[in-house]
Structure formats: C-alpha cells, structure tokens
C-alpha positions in Angstrom: 68.8 42.5 77.2 66.9 39.9 75.2 65.5 41.5 72.0 62.0 40.3 72.9 62.1 41.5 76.4 60.0 44.5 77.4 62.0 47.7 78.0 62.2 48.6 81.7 60.1 51.7 82.6 62.1 54.9 83.0 63.0 55.9 86.5 60.4 58.3 88.1 61.3 61.9 87.9 59.7 65.0 89.5 56.0 65.5 89.5 54.3 67.4 86.8 51.8 70.2 87.3 48.6 71.0 85.3 46.9 74.3 85.6 43.3 74.8 84.7 42.3 78.4 83.8 39.5 79.8 85.9 38.0 81.4 82.9 37.7 78.2 80.9 34.1 79.2 79.7 35.4 82.3 78.0 36.4 82.4 74.4 39.7 83.8 73.3 38.4 87.3 72.7 36.9 87.5 76.2 39.9 86.0 78.0 41.6 88.4 80.4 45.2 89.4 79.9 46.2 87.6 83.1 44.5 84.2 83.0 46.1 83.3 86.3 44.1 86.0 88.1 45.3 89.2 89.8 48.8 90.3 90.4 50.0 89.6 94.0 53.0 91.6 95.3 54.4 92.3 91.9 53.9 89.0 90.2 51.0 87.4 88.3 49.8 84.2 90.0 50.9 82.1 87.0 54.4 83.6 87.2 54.5 82.7 90.8 53.3 79.2 90.0 56.0 78.6 87.4 58.8 79.9 89.6 57.6 78.2 92.8 57.2 74.9 91.0 60.8 75.1 89.7 62.1 76.0 93.1 60.1 73.1 94.7 61.6 70.6 92.2 58.7 70.0 89.9 59.2 68.9 86.3 56.9 70.4 83.7 54.1 72.9 84.1 51.2 72.4 81.7 48.5 74.9 80.9 45.1 73.8 79.6 45.0 76.6 77.1 42.4 75.3 74.6 42.4 78.1 72.1 44.6 80.5 74.1 48.3 81.2 74.3 50.0 79.5 77.2 51.8 81.8 79.6 55.6 81.8 79.6 57.2 78.9 81.4 54.3 76.6 80.7 53.5 74.0 78.1 50.2 74.5 76.2 47.8 71.6 76.0 44.4 71.8 74.2 42.7 68.9 76.0 43.3 65.9 78.2 44.2 63.7 75.2 47.1 66.0 74.3 48.2 65.9 78.0 48.2 62.1 77.9 50.4 62.1 74.8 52.8 64.6 76.5 53.0 62.5 79.7 53.8 59.2 78.0 55.4 57.1 79.3 54.2 58.5 82.7 57.6 59.0 84.2 56.4 61.6 86.7 56.3 60.6 90.4 52.8 62.1 90.5 50.5 64.5 88.6 49.2 67.6 90.4 46.1 69.4 88.9 45.3 72.9 90.3 43.3 76.0 89.2 45.5 78.7 87.7 44.3 81.1 90.4 46.1 79.1 93.2 48.7 80.9 95.2 51.6 78.7 94.6 54.2 78.6 97.5 57.3 76.6 97.7 56.5 75.3 101.1 53.2 73.5 100.3 54.4 72.5 96.9 57.3 70.7 98.5 55.1 69.0 101.0 52.7 67.9 98.2 55.7 66.6 96.2 56.9 64.4 99.0 53.5 63.3 100.3 53.1 59.5 100.1 50.1 58.4 98.1 48.8 54.8 97.5 49.3 53.3 94.1 46.3 53.9 91.9 44.8 56.5 94.3 44.1 60.2 94.2 44.0 62.9 96.8 42.6 66.4 97.0 42.7 69.5 99.2 39.6 71.4 100.2 40.7 74.2 97.8 40.6 71.9 94.8 44.2 70.9 94.3 44.3 67.3 93.1 47.2 64.8 93.3 47.2 61.6 91.1 49.5 58.7 92.0 51.6 57.7 89.0 49.8 54.4 88.4 46.5 56.2 88.4 47.5 58.8 85.8 46.7 56.7 82.6 43.2 55.7 83.8 42.4 59.1 85.1 43.3 60.9 81.9 41.4 58.2 79.9 38.2 59.1 82.0 38.7 62.8 81.7 39.2 62.5 77.9 36.0 60.5 77.3 33.7 62.2 79.8 32.9 65.5 78.1 36.4 67.0 78.4 35.9 68.6 81.9 38.0 71.7 82.1 37.1 72.9 85.6 38.5 71.6 88.9 34.9 70.8 90.1 34.2 68.7 87.0 37.6 67.0 87.2 36.9 66.0 90.8 33.5 64.7 90.0 34.9 62.5 87.2 37.7 61.2 89.4 35.2 60.4 92.2 33.1 58.3 89.8 36.2 56.4 88.6 38.3 56.0 91.8 35.9 56.8 94.6 36.5 59.4 97.3 39.9 61.1 97.4 42.5 60.4 100.1 43.0 63.1 102.6 45.9 65.5 102.3 47.6 66.7 105.5 46.0 69.8 106.9 49.3 71.8 106.7 49.0 71.7 102.9 46.4 74.5 102.5 46.9 76.5 99.3 44.9 79.7 98.9 42.7 80.3 95.8 42.7 84.0 94.7 39.5 85.0 92.9 38.5 88.2 94.8 40.2 91.3 96.1 39.8 89.9 99.6 41.6 86.7 98.5 44.4 88.9 97.1 44.8 90.7 100.4 44.9 87.4 102.2 47.5 86.1 99.8 49.7 89.2 100.3 49.6 88.7 104.1 50.4 85.1 103.8 53.4 85.7 101.5 54.7 88.4 103.8 54.4 86.2 106.8 56.4 83.5 105.0 59.4 85.9 104.8 60.0 85.9 108.5 63.0 83.8 109.3 63.2 81.3 112.2 66.7 82.6 112.8 65.5 86.2 113.5 66.5 87.6 116.8 63.9 88.8 119.3 64.1 92.5 118.3 64.5 91.7 114.7 61.3 89.6 114.7 59.2 92.1 116.8 60.6 95.5 115.7 62.6 95.4 112.5 60.8 92.7 110.5 57.3 94.3 110.8 58.7 97.5 109.4 60.9 95.9 106.7 57.9 93.8 105.5 55.8 96.9 104.9 58.7 98.5 102.9 59.1 95.3 100.9 55.4 95.3 100.2 55.7 98.6 98.4 59.0 97.7 96.7 57.4 94.6 95.3 55.2 96.8 93.1 58.2 98.5 91.5 61.1 97.3 89.2 63.7 97.9 91.9 66.1 95.0 92.3 67.3 93.5 95.6 70.9 94.4 94.9 69.9 98.0 94.6 68.3 97.8 98.0 71.5 96.3 99.3 73.5 99.3 98.1 71.0 101.8 99.6 71.2 99.9 102.9 75.0 100.2 102.8 74.9 103.9 102.0 72.5 104.5 105.0 74.9 102.5 107.3 78.0 104.4 106.1 76.2 107.8 106.6 75.2 106.7 110.1 78.8 105.7 110.9 80.0 109.3 110.3 77.9 110.6 113.1 79.9 108.6 115.6 82.8 111.0 114.9 81.1 113.5 117.1 81.1 113.4 121.0 77.6 115.0 121.0 74.8 112.6 122.2 72.4 114.1 119.7 74.6 113.3 116.7 75.5 109.9 118.1 71.8 109.1 118.5 71.2 110.1 114.8 74.1 107.8 113.9 72.6 104.9 116.0 69.2 105.4 114.5 70.6 105.4 110.9 72.5 102.2 111.9 69.1 100.7 112.9 67.6 101.9 109.6 70.4 100.3 107.8 69.6 97.0 109.5 65.9 97.4 108.7 66.5 98.2 105.0 69.0 95.4 104.8 66.2 92.9 105.6 64.3 94.2 102.6 66.7 93.0 99.9 66.4 89.4 101.0 62.7 89.7 101.5 62.3 91.1 98.0 64.5 88.5 96.5 62.6 85.6 98.0 59.2 87.2 97.2 60.0 87.8 93.5 62.3 84.7 93.0 65.3 86.9 92.4 67.8 85.2 94.7 71.3 84.9 93.4 74.8 84.0 94.6 76.0 87.4 93.7 73.2 89.1 95.7 73.9 86.9 98.8 77.6 87.6 98.8 77.0 91.4 98.2 74.6 91.5 101.1 77.1 89.6 103.4 80.1 91.9 102.7 78.2 95.2 102.7 76.9 94.4 106.2 80.5 93.8 107.3 81.7 97.0 105.6 79.1 99.0 107.6 80.2 97.3 110.8 83.9 98.1 110.1 82.9 101.8 109.3 81.0 102.1 112.5 83.8 100.7 114.7 86.3 102.9 112.8 84.4 106.1 113.3 83.7 105.3 116.9 87.5 104.9 117.4 88.4 108.1 115.5 85.7 110.1 117.3 87.0 108.9 120.6 90.5 110.0 119.6 89.3 113.4 118.5 87.4 114.0 121.7 90.1 112.7 124.1 93.3 113.7 122.2 94.7 110.2 123.0 95.7 107.7 120.4 95.0 104.4 122.3 91.3 104.2 121.2 92.6 103.4 117.8 93.9 100.1 119.2 90.3 99.3 120.3 89.0 100.1 116.9 91.7 98.0 115.2 90.8 95.0 117.4 87.1 95.4 116.6 87.8 95.8 112.9 90.3 92.9 112.6 88.0 90.6 114.6 85.0 91.5 112.4 87.0 91.0 109.1 88.5 87.8 110.4 85.2 86.4 111.3 83.6 87.5 108.0 86.4 86.1 106.0 86.4 82.8 107.8 82.6 82.3 107.5 82.7 83.2 103.8 85.6 80.8 103.1 84.1 78.0 105.1 80.3 78.4 104.6 79.7 80.5 101.5 82.3 80.3 98.9 81.2 77.0 97.4 77.4 77.5 98.0 74.7 79.8 96.8 76.0 82.9 98.6 73.9 82.4 101.7 74.3 80.6 105.0 72.0 79.8 107.9 74.7 78.9 110.5 78.4 79.7 111.1 78.8 75.9 111.6 78.3 72.8 109.6 76.7 71.4 112.8 74.2 74.1 113.7 72.7 72.0 116.6 76.0 72.2 118.5 75.6 74.3 121.6 78.6 76.5 120.8 77.4 76.9 117.2 73.9 78.0 118.5 75.6 80.5 120.7 77.7 82.0 117.9 74.7 82.1 115.6 72.8 84.0 118.2 75.7 86.4 118.7 75.9 87.1 115.0 72.4 88.7 115.0 72.1 92.4 115.2 70.1 92.9 118.4 73.3 94.7 119.7 72.2 97.8 117.7 69.7 98.6 120.4 72.5 98.8 122.9 74.3 101.2 120.6 71.1 103.4 120.6 70.9 103.4 124.4 74.6 104.3 124.8 74.3 107.0 122.1 71.5 108.7 124.1 74.0 109.4 126.8 76.8 110.3 124.4 78.7 107.1 125.3 78.6 105.1 122.1 82.4 104.7 122.4 81.7 102.4 125.3 80.3 99.9 122.8 83.7 100.0 121.1 85.2 98.6 124.2 82.8 95.6 124.1 83.4 95.2 120.3 87.2 95.3 120.8 86.9 92.3 123.1 83.9 90.5 121.6 84.9 90.6 117.9 88.3 88.9 118.3 86.8 86.5 120.8 84.1 85.6 118.3 86.7 85.0 115.7 88.8 82.7 117.9 85.7 80.8 118.9 84.9 80.2 115.2 88.4 78.8 114.8 88.0 76.6 117.8 84.6 75.3 116.6 86.0 74.5 113.2 89.0 72.7 114.6 86.7 70.7 116.9 84.4 69.7 114.1 87.4 68.6 112.0 88.8 66.5 114.9 85.4 64.9 115.4 85.2 63.9 111.7 88.7 62.5 111.6 88.0 59.3 113.7 84.9 58.6 111.5 87.1 58.6 108.4 89.7 56.4 109.9 87.1 53.9 111.0 85.7 53.8 107.5 
C-alpha cells in the first residue's frame, strides 16, 4: 500500500447494543439493585439481555451507567461522547439502542441483526428499540452528544427524528416486550415459556406433556437446580418405572407406565430449563440423550424378564434382546453420525431432514408410543409392546443405515463432478 494512501476501513463485525437504564433520572443512592427491572423466570432482565445478545451473535453490550456501576457482561459508558469513542472506527454492522427493561430474546435479536436497513437511516419498533445503520452512527451520536445528552429512549427518538426524519418501519414479527409492571412480567413469563415449545414435538408431547413440563420448569427456574440434575432425576424415575414391568399385574404395570410417562415429562424440563437460563452444554445434551436410551433399555429388559417370570419360558428374552440391541444400535449410530462433533444435540437423524424417509424416522423417534404402553398396561398386556419393539427397534436401526448409505451415494456423484 502507498504510504499516503488512506487505510481501508475494517470489515464490519457484529452489531453492538446500547442499553439505557429506565431509572436514568435517579441518582446513585436511589438506584434500584436491579437496574434492568424485575427478575423474570430466575434471571434479571439485564442478565437475559447479555446472554441473549451473545447467543444472537452481537458484539459488545454497552450500558449508559452515568455514575452507576455497569452490570456484569456490559461495558460502562457515561455519556454519548464516551460511546462514540468506544465505537471508533464504527466497525459494527449496526447499532441497536434499547431500554434496559426490554425482554431480550434470541429470536427477535437475530431478526433485528439480519434486518436490512438503508445506509444513513434508522428504524424503530413501537416499543422503543432503535436500530442505526452503520453510516448513520457517527452523525447520530454527534447529535445525541450535543443536544442535552438525552438518556431516555423517548428523548433519543425525538433527537433522531429531528436529524434523520421519521424512522423506517421494522417488520411486525420483531416485537420485543418492555417489562415495567408486574403485569408485564407475567406477560414476559408466558412469552418465554411459549418459546420453549419445539416444532419437532409430537402431537401428545405438544398437547399433554409440554404444558405440564412448562409449569414444572416455571418453578424450577426460581431455584438453583441445574438442568443436569433434572436429567438424573428423570432417569431415576424412568428406571423405577421399569421395575414395575417385572410384574404380571395390570395395576403394577400401569404404575410403571405412568412413571414412564412422568420420566418423559420431567425429561422435557432439563432442556427447557437449560434454554430458559442459557445453561445449554455439550455435556448436558449428551447426558440427556444417553439417559433416555438407558431408560428405554431398562423398560424393554424388565418387560422381557417379567414375561419370562410369568410364563416360565425363556424365549421372551430373545424379544428383549432384539429390542435392546436395536435401541442401542440406533442410539450409537445417531450419536456417532449426528452428535459426536457437534454441541451434543440434534434435530434430525439425518443430514437431510426434508427427505421423506428422514421425516418418517424423526417422527418415529418421538415418544408418543408411551401412551400405547399405558393402554396395554391397563389390561396387563404391556409385554405385547415388547413384541412391537423387538421388530420396530431393529427395523429402525437398519433404516438408519439405509438412509445414511443413500445419502452418501447421493453425495458421491457431486464430488466426482467437482
């Protein structure tokens, strides 16, 4: 590069976020302990904002602290001038300004991050969240710095209107909630809980298990209990339920089936709690995956042994072995192919989830079959389910192998053409 040539601007990075405390008019002695507002489902709003912004791919989170201490995870700025100095040379893809009482969620933060905005323009939601295009940031901060140092969202919006005109519209699906009253907090709780429902949930899971697990998770979020602890409790419930299938009595089999269902419900709580409190981990995902399969193996094994004890015949052990080997084979193959090099979770048994066979196998992997176990147990015939499992589990495993082989064969011509 020629020595007199201007240096090229740095490549844009992730957007930055600026939080304005709702209590900006208070002095330090009057400031509440939680400047971000109330705690919602176990986390202060500012904690949620920092964690959600990181998960959504944002850069830095600034807090207009003035004479206050900035919350952990944020960078303190005393005024708009210090923010301008911190932002130089304006490498962020955009600048988002929001009240500290906003309920930050990864979904709308992601949409806001990827939303196109005209150069030199600004946009705003009805709740007061502001987005500045990168080329508008220097002029906007210059205006805010010289016009009485506005520290509230309303004042910032007024100054930006004066400088840039009316804001551009933001898509309606980007609709953050501002939490300032107990009613807002209840609305925020309901919204966070609804976001935990997965699109991959089966019919019964969505309409029976998930409503129950969400209420359990709502209470767990107020405690210091960890998701991995819930995973272990879920496994213990499932293993206890499996022992009841050793009996030929319909009453005891029904207790076992109901404990099996309770295991499935509680098993949903660990993932819900992890997502709600930003405690997901590879270890937790792998632990959850294998404890589920351990419970299934225990249930099939106890069904087989119970059938042997009641019939004095040994052949049901072959059915149990087929069900167990098919289960472990499928679990091992899915782990090796989909989970071992990822974050410990998976959304499909296939790398091509839109494939009809992959969709069928994904649907079969859901646990709606537990309700069939309950129905059969009411008649003391839970062993009949073992017959289905002894055929279905190995068939599922071989279909996984077939699907993987077909995907590999389909990729091979593409590589040879390249």
